[in-house]
C-alpha positions in Angstrom: -19.0 -12.5 -14.4 -19.7 -15.6 -12.8 -21.7 -14.0 -10.6 -23.9 -12.2 -12.9 -24.7 -15.3 -15.2 -25.2 -17.5 -12.2 -27.5 -15.2 -9.9 -28.5 -12.3 -12.1 -27.5 -8.5 -12.4 -28.5 -7.4 -8.8 -26.4 -10.1 -7.4 -23.4 -9.1 -9.8 -23.7 -5.5 -8.6 -24.1 -6.1 -5.0 -21.2 -8.6 -4.8 -18.4 -6.3 -5.5 -19.7 -3.4 -3.3 -19.9 -6.0 -0.5 -16.3 -7.1 -1.2 -15.1 -3.5 -1.4 -17.0 -2.4 1.7 -15.6 -5.0 3.5 -12.0 -4.2 2.5 -12.7 -0.6 3.5 -13.9 -1.4 6.8 -10.9 -3.6 7.5 -8.4 -0.9 6.4 -10.2 1.6 8.6 -10.1 -0.5 11.5 -6.6 -1.8 11.1 -5.6 2.0 10.8 -7.4 3.1 13.5 -5.7 0.3 15.8 -2.4 1.1 14.7 -3.1 5.0 15.6 -4.4 4.0 19.1 -1.1 1.9 19.3 1.2 4.8 18.4 -0.5 7.3 20.5 -0.2 5.2 23.5 3.0 3.9 23.2 6.2 6.3 22.7 8.3 2.9 22.1 5.9 1.9 19.3 6.1 5.1 17.8 9.8 5.3 17.8 9.9 1.6 16.6 7.9 2.6 13.6 9.7 5.7 12.8 13.3 4.1 13.0 12.1 1.1 10.8 10.8 3.4 8.4 14.1 5.4 8.0 16.2 2.3 7.8 14.0 1.0 5.2 13.8 4.3 3.2 17.6 4.1 3.5 17.9 0.6 2.1 15.6 1.4 -0.7 17.9 4.4 -1.7 20.8 2.5 -1.2 19.5 -0.2 -3.8 18.4 2.4 -6.1 22.0 4.0 -6.2 23.5 0.6 -6.5 21.3 -0.6 -9.4 20.8 2.5 -11.2 22.4 1.7 -14.9 19.9 3.5 -17.5 19.1 7.2 -16.7 16.6 9.0 -18.8 17.8 12.4 -20.0 15.2 15.2 -21.0 15.3 14.4 -24.5 14.3 10.9 -24.0 17.9 9.3 -25.0 19.1 6.6 -22.8 22.4 7.5 -21.2 24.5 4.3 -20.0 
C-alpha cells in the first residue's frame, strides 16, 4: 500500500512480483542443494530419514498425550 501511494501503480505491482520471484528462486536453489547433498551422501540421507522418523514419533506422542477433546461425527464434544 505504501509503495503504491509513493511510487505509483506499476511499482506496486512489480514489487510483490519481485519479492515472490526471489522467494521462489531461493526455495528452488535450497531444494536443489539439499537434493544434491542427499544424492551424494548416504549418511546425510539416513540422518534426514531418522530425524524425520523421530520427529513424527514425537509429534504423535504429543498428540496422544494432549488429546483432551475429541469431535465425534455428530459434532458433539466428548471429554
